[in-house]
N, C-alpha and C positions, 0 to 999 in steps of 0.2 A: 504494500500500500504506500502511495506517495504521501510525503509530509511537507509542511511548509516551514520555512525558517525566515525570520526577519533579517538575518545577516547571511552574507556569503563570504567564504574564505578562499582567497586566491593564492595559489602557489606561484611565486615569481622567480625569475632568473635575472640576476644582474651580472653583467660581464664588464669588468674593468680591464682595459687592454693596455698594459704597461709596455708591451712591445711596440705598439703604434705611437703611444705618447707616454714617455717615462714619468711624466708628472702624475699620471693617474687620472687625468681629466677626461679620458675617453671612456664614457659609460654607455652601456646599452641595457635597457630594461624591458622584460617581456613577461607575459602571463603564460604559464605552462598548464594550469588546470584550475578548475573552480569546484568547490565542494560546499555543502550546506552544513557541515559540522567541522569544528576545529580539529577533532581527532582524526577525521579522514584526511583533512588537508595536511596535517603534520606527517601522517603515515606516507602520503604521496610524496611530500617534500623530501623525506629521508631517502627515497628511492629515485628521485627525479633525474639525477645525473646518470644513473644506470639505465633509465628509460631513454635517455639521449645517447645511449651506446658507449658511455664512459665507464671505466672501472677505477677504483681507488689507486691502482698502480699506474694509471696514466698521469698522476699528479705528484709533485714534489711534496705537497702538504694536502692532507684530506682530513677534515674534522667534521664530526656530527655533534650537534648540541646535546649535552646531557646536564641535567640539573645537579648532578653529583660532582661536576668538575667546573673549575673556573673557565668562563667563556669570554674570549677577548675580541670576538668578531662582530659585536654589535647586537642590539636588541632586534628581535624578529628574524634573525638569520638562523636557519636550521642546519644548513650545510655550507662549509667554506672549503674551497679547493683552489690550489695554486698550481698552474701548469708550468712545465719547464720553459715553454716559449714566452711566458710573461703574462698570460691572461689569468685573472682571478675570477672564479665563478662563485657567486653567492646565491644560495637558494633560500628564500624566505616565505613568509605567509603574511598577507595583507587582508584586512577586513573592510568590507563595504556593506551598505544597506542592500537588500534584495530589491532593487528598484523595478525589476520586471516581474516581481511576485512569482518567481520560478519555484516549482515543486522539486522535491528531492526523493531519490530512491533510499531504501533502508541502509545501503552502504555509504550514503553521503554524497553520491554523485547527483548532479542536477539533471532535471528532466526538461529538455527543450521542447517547445511547442511543435506540433506536427508541421513538417516541411522545413524546419530549421535544423542545420547541422553544426553551426558554430555560434559562439557569442563574439560580439565585437566590443573591445575594451577601450575606454577613454583613459589614456595614460598621460599624466602631466608631470613634466620634469622641470625643476627650478634650479638654476645654477647661480650661486651667490658669490659674485666676484669681490664683494666687500669683505667676506670672510677669508677668501683665498683667491689671489689674483690668477692662479693657474687654472681655476675652474674645477678644482677637486671637490669643493663644497657643494654637493648636489643632493637634492631630495626628489624622490619619485613617488607619486601618489596615483592610485587608481580612482578615478572620479566616478566610474560607473561601468556597468556591463549591459549590453543591449542585444536583443535578438536581431533587430534590423540594422543594417549598416547605416541607413539614412538617419535613424534615430541617434546612433552613435556620433555621426558627423555633426548633426545639429547640436548635440550636447557638447562636443568638443569646441565648437565655435562660440559657445556661451559660457565657457569656463572662466574666462578672464574679463575683469571689468575694464573696459577700454579707457575710461576717464582717468585711470591711474597709470597709463602707459605712455611712453614717449615714442614707441615704435610698435606697430601692430601689422603683421603680415599674414594674409590668408592665402593658402595655396591656390584656391580657386581664382584669385584675383591677381596673382603674381605673374608679371609679364615675362620676366627673364627666367633662366633655368633655376629651379627651386633648389637651394643649397642646404636645406635643413634636414634632409632625410626623407626616404620614400614614404614612410608611414606618417610623417608629421603633417598636420593639417593647419596648425597655427604656430607662429613664432612671434614673440613679443619681448620688449624690454621695458622694465618699469622705471619710474622716476628715481628710485633708490638704487638702480644698477643691476637688479636681478634679471637674468635671462630666462625666458620661459618657452617651452615647447609643449604642444599638446598633440598627441598621436592617437591614431585609431589602429589597433592591432588585433590579431586573432591567434588562437593557440596553434593551428597548423603552420602559420607563418613563423612563429617562434621555433617550432621543432625543425622546420626546413632550414632555418638559418644556423642553428646551433647543434644539431645532431652531429655526432662525431663522424658519421659516414659522409657528411657533407664537408 
């Protein structure tokens, strides 16, 4: 029997590419799965890199969060892995309201409406150059998950209050080549110097980019 939860728990992958940028400013964030219970999300998170075809031996450092040990890799991070080539993989769990009122299976997976095969996620990243001029001070938040891509795009365009911005770029209206990433819908700069991007992503897109086989 399907159940309803007010909250959704998203397993996220953040990749910090020190090979491409030694400062650590090159961040990429994706959603790998969505569950309706925190227990199911954490279970998935612990196995997420394995599902992307990675093994612990692929990394110079591979750590899984345990409450019985000191954890130095940040709140919300469940798995931390550092590859020999310089990339750092962080698997975490983020919580959002269940804005689409999705039902859930007994195992915690969400039930999509008939005809839908993916969720579309609105992912906002803020880079605060006041805290760190290299761009390492970044925060990523999931603003919502939507069955229809059109709804996700509309939500992405309404995330930022334009009156507080000195620059606001919409991909739909940008005349030159879009330099902010293929998933990014909005780019903006605030009066206080923060740089914002809002992207619309899907789970298959994340797996395609970051599976070891690719």
